[in-house]
C-alpha positions as CSV (number, residue, x, y, z in Angstrom):
1,M,-12.8,-31.7,33.7
2,T,-12.9,-33.8,30.5
3,D,-10.6,-36.7,29.8
4,A,-7.5,-35.8,27.8
5,P,-8.2,-36.1,24.1
6,A,-6.6,-39.3,22.6
7,L,-6.9,-38.7,18.9
8,P,-3.6,-37.9,17.1
9,L,-3.3,-34.3,16.0
10,K,-2.7,-34.0,12.2
11,L,-1.4,-30.7,10.8
12,F,-0.5,-29.6,7.3
13,N,3.2,-29.2,6.9
14,S,4.0,-26.6,4.2
15,L,7.5,-28.0,3.9
16,T,6.2,-31.4,2.6
17,R,2.8,-30.1,1.4
18,S,1.1,-32.9,3.3
19,L,-0.9,-33.7,6.5
20,E,1.4,-35.2,9.1
21,E,0.8,-36.5,12.6
22,F,2.2,-34.1,15.2
23,V,4.9,-35.8,17.3
24,P,6.7,-33.4,19.5
25,V,10.5,-33.1,19.6
26,H,10.3,-33.1,23.4
27,P,7.7,-35.5,24.8
28,G,4.8,-33.7,26.4
29,E,5.9,-30.3,25.1
30,A,5.0,-28.2,22.1
31,R,7.4,-25.4,21.1
32,V,6.0,-22.9,18.6
33,Y,7.5,-19.8,17.0
34,S,5.3,-17.2,15.2
35,C,6.6,-14.4,13.0
36,G,5.4,-11.2,14.5
37,P,4.7,-7.7,13.2
38,T,7.1,-5.1,11.9
39,V,6.2,-2.2,14.1
40,Y,6.4,0.7,11.7
41,N,2.6,1.1,11.4
42,Y,-0.7,-0.3,12.8
43,P,-1.4,-4.0,11.9
44,H,-4.3,-4.4,9.5
45,I,-6.9,-7.1,10.1
46,G,-5.2,-9.3,7.4
47,N,-2.1,-9.3,9.6
48,M,-4.1,-10.2,12.6
49,R,-5.6,-13.3,11.0
50,A,-2.1,-14.9,11.4
51,Y,-2.2,-14.4,15.2
52,V,-5.8,-15.7,15.5
53,F,-4.6,-18.8,13.6
54,A,-1.4,-19.2,15.8
55,D,-3.5,-18.7,18.9
56,T,-6.0,-21.4,17.8
57,L,-3.1,-23.7,17.1
58,G,-1.6,-23.0,20.6
59,R,-5.0,-23.5,22.3
60,T,-5.4,-26.8,20.4
61,L,-2.0,-28.0,21.5
62,S,-3.0,-27.1,25.1
63,F,-6.3,-29.0,24.7
64,K,-4.4,-32.0,23.5
65,G,-2.4,-31.9,26.7
66,Y,0.9,-30.5,25.6
67,K,2.9,-28.0,27.7
68,L,3.0,-25.0,25.3
69,T,5.9,-22.6,24.8
70,H,4.9,-20.0,22.3
71,V,7.2,-17.3,21.1
72,I,6.2,-14.3,18.9
73,N,8.8,-11.8,17.8
74,I,8.6,-8.1,17.4
75,T,10.5,-6.8,14.3
76,D,11.8,-3.3,15.2
77,V,14.9,-3.4,12.8
78,G,16.0,-5.0,9.6
79,H,12.7,-5.4,7.6
80,L,13.0,-3.6,4.3
81,T,10.2,-1.9,2.4
82,D,10.4,-4.7,-0.2
83,D,10.2,-8.2,1.1
84,A,12.5,-9.2,-1.8
85,D,15.4,-7.8,0.1
86,A,15.4,-4.3,-1.4
87,G,14.6,-0.8,-0.3
88,E,14.9,1.0,3.0
89,D,14.4,-0.3,6.5
90,K,10.7,0.1,7.3
91,L,11.4,1.6,10.8
92,E,14.1,3.9,9.6
93,K,11.9,5.1,6.7
94,A,8.9,5.8,9.0
95,A,11.1,7.7,11.5
96,A,12.6,9.9,8.7
97,E,9.2,10.6,7.3
98,R,7.7,11.6,10.6
99,A,10.8,13.2,12.1
100,Q,10.4,11.0,15.2
101,S,12.6,8.7,17.3
102,I,12.6,5.3,15.8
103,W,12.4,3.9,19.3
104,D,9.3,5.9,20.0
105,I,7.7,4.7,16.8
106,A,8.5,1.1,17.5
107,R,7.1,1.4,21.1
108,H,3.9,3.1,19.9
109,Y,3.1,0.5,17.3
110,T,4.1,-2.4,19.5
111,E,1.6,-1.3,22.1
112,A,-1.1,-0.8,19.5
113,Y,-0.4,-4.4,18.3
114,W,-0.6,-5.7,21.8
115,A,-3.9,-3.9,22.3
116,D,-5.3,-5.8,19.2
117,I,-3.9,-9.0,20.6
118,K,-5.9,-8.4,23.8
119,A,-9.1,-7.3,21.9
120,L,-9.1,-10.5,19.9
121,N,-8.7,-12.7,23.1
122,I,-5.3,-14.0,21.8
123,R,-3.4,-15.6,24.7
124,Q,-0.1,-14.1,25.8
125,P,2.9,-16.1,24.4
126,A,5.6,-17.4,26.7
127,H,7.9,-14.8,25.2
128,W,7.7,-11.6,23.2
129,S,11.1,-11.5,21.6
130,I,12.2,-8.0,20.5
131,A,14.7,-8.1,17.6
132,T,16.9,-5.3,18.9
133,D,17.5,-7.2,22.2
134,Y,19.2,-9.9,20.2
135,V,21.6,-8.0,17.9
136,P,24.8,-9.3,19.7
137,Q,23.5,-12.9,19.2
138,M,22.7,-12.1,15.6
139,I,26.3,-11.0,15.0
140,E,27.6,-14.2,16.6
141,F,25.3,-16.3,14.4
142,A,26.5,-14.5,11.3
143,K,30.1,-14.9,12.2
144,A,29.6,-18.7,12.6
145,I,28.2,-19.0,9.0
146,A,30.1,-16.3,7.3
147,D,33.2,-18.2,6.1
148,K,31.3,-21.1,4.4
149,H,28.0,-19.5,3.4
150,C,28.4,-15.7,3.0
151,Y,30.3,-13.1,0.9
152,E,30.8,-9.4,1.3
153,L,29.7,-6.6,-1.0
154,D,30.1,-2.9,-0.5
155,S,26.5,-2.8,0.9
156,G,27.0,-5.6,3.4
157,L,27.3,-9.4,4.1
158,Y,25.2,-11.6,1.8
159,F,24.1,-15.2,2.2
160,D,25.0,-17.4,-0.8
161,T,21.9,-19.5,-1.4
162,A,23.9,-21.9,-3.6
163,S,25.8,-23.0,-0.5
164,V,22.9,-25.0,1.0
165,N,21.0,-27.9,-0.4
166,N,17.5,-27.4,-1.9
167,Y,17.3,-23.7,-1.3
168,G,13.7,-22.5,-1.6
169,R,12.0,-25.9,-1.3
170,L,9.4,-24.5,1.1
171,A,8.3,-22.0,-1.6
172,R,9.1,-24.5,-4.4
173,H,11.4,-22.1,-6.2
174,G,12.4,-23.5,-9.6
175,T,9.2,-25.4,-10.1
176,D,6.2,-24.5,-12.2
177,E,4.2,-23.9,-9.0
178,G,7.0,-21.9,-7.3
179,E,6.2,-18.6,-5.8
180,S,9.5,-16.7,-5.9
181,R,9.4,-13.1,-6.9
182,I,12.9,-12.1,-6.0
183,D,14.3,-9.7,-8.6
184,P,18.0,-9.7,-9.6
185,V,20.2,-7.2,-7.8
186,D,23.6,-6.1,-9.0
187,G,26.5,-7.7,-7.2
188,K,24.8,-10.8,-5.9
189,R,26.0,-14.2,-7.0
190,Q,22.4,-15.4,-7.3
191,P,19.3,-13.3,-7.5
192,A,17.9,-15.0,-4.4
193,D,20.9,-14.2,-2.2
194,F,19.9,-12.1,0.8
195,A,21.4,-9.7,3.3
196,I,22.7,-11.0,6.6
197,W,24.1,-7.7,7.6
198,R,23.6,-4.3,5.9
199,K,26.3,-1.7,6.2
200,T,25.3,1.9,6.8
201,P,26.2,3.8,3.6
202,T,29.1,6.2,3.8
203,G,27.9,9.6,4.9
204,E,24.7,8.3,6.4
205,T,23.7,7.8,10.0
206,R,21.0,5.4,11.0
207,Q,19.1,5.7,14.3
208,M,19.5,1.9,14.8
209,E,23.1,0.7,13.9
210,W,25.7,-1.4,15.6
211,D,29.4,-2.3,15.1
212,S,30.1,-5.6,13.4
213,P,33.0,-7.4,11.7
214,W,31.5,-6.2,8.3
215,G,31.2,-2.6,9.3
216,R,28.7,-0.5,11.2
217,G,25.1,-1.2,10.2
218,A,22.1,-3.4,11.0
219,P,21.1,-7.0,10.7
220,G,19.0,-8.4,7.8
221,W,15.3,-9.2,8.5
222,H,15.6,-12.9,8.1
223,L,18.5,-13.3,10.5
224,E,16.4,-12.3,13.6
225,C,14.0,-15.2,13.4
226,S,16.7,-17.8,13.1
227,V,18.5,-16.3,16.1
228,M,15.5,-15.8,18.4
229,S,13.8,-19.1,17.7
230,E,17.0,-21.0,18.4
231,A,17.7,-18.9,21.6
232,L,14.3,-19.4,23.1
233,L,13.2,-22.8,21.7
234,G,16.3,-24.6,20.6
235,F,16.8,-26.4,17.3
236,P,14.9,-28.3,16.2
237,F,11.6,-27.0,17.6
238,D,8.2,-28.2,16.7
239,I,6.2,-25.6,14.7
240,H,7.0,-22.4,12.9
241,T,4.0,-20.3,11.8
242,G,3.4,-17.3,9.7
243,G,1.3,-15.8,6.9
244,I,1.4,-17.5,3.5
245,D,3.4,-14.5,2.2
246,H,6.3,-15.7,4.4
247,R,6.4,-19.0,2.6
248,E,7.8,-17.2,-0.4
249,I,10.9,-15.5,0.8
250,H,11.3,-14.9,4.5
251,H,10.9,-18.5,5.6
252,P,13.0,-20.1,2.9
253,N,15.8,-17.7,3.9
254,E,15.3,-18.6,7.6
255,I,15.6,-22.3,6.6
256,A,18.8,-21.6,4.6
257,Q,20.4,-19.9,7.6
258,N,19.3,-22.7,9.9
259,Q,20.9,-25.3,7.5
260,A,24.1,-23.3,7.4
261,H,24.3,-22.9,11.2
262,S,23.5,-26.6,11.9
263,C,25.8,-27.9,9.2
264,S,22.9,-30.0,8.0
265,D,19.8,-30.0,5.9
266,A,17.5,-29.5,8.9
267,S,15.1,-26.6,8.5
268,G,15.1,-25.7,12.2
269,A,11.4,-26.6,12.8
270,R,9.6,-29.9,12.2
271,F,6.5,-28.2,10.9
272,W,6.1,-25.0,8.9
273,M,2.5,-23.8,8.9
274,H,0.9,-20.9,7.1
275,N,-2.4,-19.2,7.1
276,N,-3.9,-17.9,3.8
277,F,-4.7,-14.3,3.0
278,L,-7.6,-12.3,4.1
279,V,-8.7,-10.3,1.1
280,E,-10.8,-7.2,0.8
281,R,-11.9,-6.3,-2.7
282,S,-11.9,-2.5,-2.3
283,G,-8.1,-2.4,-1.6
284,K,-8.5,-0.9,1.9
285,M,-6.4,-3.6,3.4
286,S,-3.2,-1.8,2.3
287,K,-1.5,0.4,4.8
288,S,-0.9,2.9,2.0
289,S,-4.6,3.5,1.5
290,G,-5.1,6.0,4.4
291,E,-7.9,4.7,6.7
292,F,-7.0,1.0,6.2
293,L,-8.8,-1.8,7.9
294,R,-7.5,-2.4,11.4
295,V,-9.2,-3.8,14.5
296,Q,-9.8,-0.3,16.0
297,L,-11.7,0.7,12.8
298,L,-14.0,-2.3,13.3
299,I,-14.6,-1.2,16.9
300,D,-15.1,2.4,15.8
301,K,-17.9,1.2,13.5
302,G,-19.6,-0.7,16.4
303,Y,-18.4,-4.3,15.8
304,H,-17.1,-6.2,18.8
305,P,-13.6,-7.5,17.9
306,L,-14.6,-11.1,18.8
307,A,-16.9,-11.0,15.8
308,Y,-13.8,-10.7,13.7
309,R,-12.2,-13.7,15.5
310,L,-15.4,-15.7,14.8
311,M,-15.3,-14.6,11.2
312,C,-11.7,-16.0,11.0
313,L,-12.8,-19.3,12.7
314,Q,-15.6,-19.8,10.2
315,A,-13.1,-20.5,7.5
316,H,-10.2,-23.0,7.5
317,Y,-6.9,-21.2,8.1
318,R,-5.5,-22.5,4.8
319,S,-8.4,-21.1,2.7
320,E,-8.5,-17.6,1.4
321,L,-11.0,-15.5,3.5
322,E,-12.8,-12.5,1.9
323,F,-13.7,-9.7,4.3
324,S,-16.9,-7.7,3.9
325,W,-18.9,-5.6,6.3
326,E,-21.9,-7.9,5.6
327,G,-19.9,-10.9,6.6
328,L,-18.6,-9.3,9.7
329,G,-22.2,-8.3,10.6
330,A,-23.3,-11.9,10.1
331,A,-20.5,-13.1,12.4
332,L,-21.6,-10.6,15.1
333,T,-25.2,-11.9,14.9
334,R,-23.9,-15.5,15.2
335,L,-21.8,-14.5,18.2
336,K,-24.8,-12.9,19.9
337,R,-26.8,-16.0,19.4
338,M,-24.0,-18.1,20.9
339,V,-23.7,-15.8,23.9
340,M,-27.5,-16.0,24.4
341,A,-27.4,-19.8,24.2
342,V,-24.9,-20.2,27.0
343,A,-26.1,-17.3,29.2
344,T,-28.1,-19.6,31.6
345,L,-24.9,-21.7,32.3
346,R,-22.8,-18.8,33.8
347,D,-23.7,-19.6,37.4
348,A,-23.9,-23.4,37.0
349,D,-21.3,-25.4,38.9
350,D,-18.9,-27.5,36.7
351,A,-19.6,-31.2,36.7
352,P,-17.7,-34.1,35.1
353,V,-19.1,-34.9,31.7
354,A,-20.8,-38.3,31.8
355,D,-23.8,-37.8,29.5
356,R,-23.3,-39.8,26.3
357,R,-24.7,-37.0,24.1
358,L,-22.0,-34.6,25.4
359,T,-19.1,-37.1,25.4
360,D,-20.0,-37.9,21.8
361,L,-20.0,-34.2,20.9
362,L,-16.7,-33.7,22.6
363,A,-15.2,-36.6,20.7
364,K,-16.4,-35.1,17.4
365,F,-15.0,-31.7,18.5
366,D,-11.6,-33.3,19.2
367,A,-11.8,-35.0,15.8
368,A,-12.5,-31.7,14.0
369,M,-9.6,-29.9,15.7
370,S,-7.3,-32.9,15.2
371,D,-8.0,-32.7,11.5
372,D,-5.7,-29.8,10.8
373,L,-7.7,-27.4,13.0
374,N,-11.1,-27.6,11.3
375,T,-12.6,-24.7,13.3
376,A,-15.7,-24.4,11.0
377,V,-16.9,-27.9,12.0
378,A,-15.9,-27.3,15.6
379,L,-18.0,-24.2,15.8
380,T,-21.1,-26.1,14.7
381,L,-20.4,-28.7,17.4
382,L,-20.2,-26.0,20.1
383,E,-23.5,-24.6,18.9
384,E,-25.0,-28.1,19.0
385,A,-23.9,-28.5,22.6
386,A,-25.2,-25.1,23.6
387,A,-28.6,-25.9,22.1
388,M,-29.1,-29.2,23.9
389,K,-32.2,-29.5,26.1
390,K,-32.9,-31.6,29.2
391,I,-29.3,-32.1,30.1
392,D,-27.4,-31.4,33.3
393,A,-26.3,-27.8,33.4
394,G,-23.0,-28.5,35.1
395,Q,-22.0,-31.1,32.6
396,K,-23.1,-28.9,29.7
397,R,-21.1,-26.0,31.1
398,T,-18.0,-28.2,31.5
399,A,-18.2,-29.3,27.9
400,L,-18.8,-25.8,26.6
401,V,-15.9,-24.4,28.6
402,A,-13.6,-27.1,27.1
403,M,-14.7,-26.2,23.6
404,D,-14.5,-22.5,24.0
405,A,-11.1,-22.8,25.5
406,V,-10.0,-23.9,22.1
407,L,-11.9,-21.4,20.0
408,G,-11.3,-18.5,22.3
409,L,-14.7,-16.7,22.0
410,D,-15.0,-16.1,25.7
411,L,-18.7,-17.0,25.6
412,L,-19.3,-17.5,29.3
413,A,-17.5,-14.3,30.2
414,I,-19.2,-11.8,27.9
415,S,-22.9,-10.7,27.6
416,R,-25.0,-9.4,24.8
417,A,-24.6,-5.9,26.4
418,D,-20.8,-6.3,26.1
419,L,-21.3,-6.9,22.4
420,R,-23.2,-3.7,22.0
421,V,-20.2,-1.5,21.0
422,R,-21.0,2.2,20.5
423,P,-20.0,3.3,17.0
424,K,-17.6,6.3,17.0
425,A,-20.0,8.2,14.7
426,A,-23.0,7.7,16.9
427,A,-24.7,11.0,17.6
428,I,-26.5,10.0,20.8
429,A,-25.3,8.9,24.2
430,E,-26.5,5.7,25.8
431,A,-27.9,7.6,28.8
432,D,-30.1,9.6,26.3
433,I,-31.2,6.4,24.6
434,E,-32.3,5.0,28.0
435,A,-34.1,8.2,28.9
436,T,-35.9,8.2,25.5
437,L,-36.9,4.5,26.0
438,I,-38.4,5.4,29.4
439,R,-40.4,8.2,27.8
440,R,-41.6,5.8,25.1
441,K,-42.6,3.2,27.7
442,D,-44.6,5.8,29.6
443,A,-46.3,6.8,26.3
444,R,-47.2,3.2,25.5
445,A,-48.6,2.7,29.0
446,A,-50.8,5.8,28.4
447,K,-51.8,4.4,25.0
448,D,-50.2,7.5,23.4
449,F,-49.1,5.5,20.4
450,A,-48.4,8.5,18.2
451,T,-45.8,9.7,20.7
452,S,-44.4,6.2,21.1
453,D,-43.9,5.8,17.4
454,A,-42.4,9.3,17.1
455,L,-39.8,8.4,19.8
456,R,-39.0,5.1,18.2
457,D,-38.5,6.9,14.8
458,E,-36.3,9.4,16.6
459,L,-34.1,6.6,17.9
460,I,-33.9,4.9,14.5
461,A,-32.8,8.2,13.0
462,A,-30.0,8.3,15.6
463,G,-28.8,4.8,14.6
464,V,-30.6,2.9,17.4
465,E,-32.7,-0.3,16.9
466,V,-35.5,-0.5,19.4
467,M,-36.2,-4.2,20.4
468,D,-39.6,-4.4,22.1
469,G,-40.0,-7.5,24.3
470,D,-36.3,-8.2,24.4
471,P,-34.6,-7.8,27.8
472,L,-31.7,-6.1,26.1
473,G,-34.1,-3.4,25.0
474,W,-32.1,-1.8,22.2
475,D,-29.0,-2.2,20.0
476,W,-27.0,0.0,17.6
477,R,-28.0,-0.2,13.9
478,L,-24.7,-0.8,12.3
479,E,-24.0,0.5,8.9
480,A,-21.2,-0.7,6.7
């Protein structure tokens, strides 16, 4: 094992817009809450960038020696079709459109999300908090703040954002660089006021509804995260993460609720951290575009999901990342090279790192990750360690295991053959490829080069790249 990293961890706090040293609320512990998916549809790869980021943060906290408690919520009620607190509940709308049980829809898409979590080698959190499991606690939370901070309309109970100090400071509402896009809604005291509880309209029946002091209905989307983070982590906890879109409405509303409940200006978390968008210029990231980009689509096209994880790590989490098939292909090639570079270390016995070249690299790696999770630099340091010659294999393995535990690429557990993912559209089976290669080998041995070339061309036409002299033998020719 390596010595515990000693450098302070510095993270960018969206609340203060500055780098700050991480000092845990509870010594030796790190408590993290991440906003999870609304399970009305499959998550697209832009959604999944948030969980690669949160996982990298969690792995870094573990690397720094903290006992990590990570919570990710599952939103199965309350999230409306417009993040600006308007429209229909996303789950209720999906259930009505498909004439299915809302519970079945939530279960199906939760399991699909968990499959993507596994495919991207994202560690399991300490808790998956399911929103509908916490409705009684949400009602109690709302009751505790209703008298001082809420008012009732025919449609439900609303939070009065003027009742707390500095509402919207996370998104910088009211400044030239503010990001608010909340539209005025009739009946609200302020346009930014948001629903704590939504009453079921007269004459309608929801699949998910509960009795409350404000009538039968369902909780607002923002309420669940305040309730579940407090229940599982306690206030204040260390870090709250989410996509940069949450910095605009959802997280400011959480903070307002937390201020009201704590009778203070405390936001609930010490750090609020946000990853930037993944953009795709063709518009296929949208879930309304039909075959939108999701992890399974990458796999169906023959790309190993860890290539997407590597693609995310190549950019800083706070920078916008553009997706392209060419970029994903380049990440897959880089991943293959990394796997090849460490392959000889799989059977080596771990040994304490004493070689100065490795200890220096580990120190630089620690410095990179301690600098607001600079994964792009950390990747180059891992590659530098993997390329080192004339160095003890056990020490090298130990150093690489420590680095890869942070980056989560599973380099010593996967092989190049594992990265050879069969495209869904492939018209030839792997057994047939192997049989053709045997025939080609026999033709070459007989100096029948015309047959050998014809068989190679046959494989190329079927989407297979023949790699003479490479132990792997062949690979899929991936087309964007």
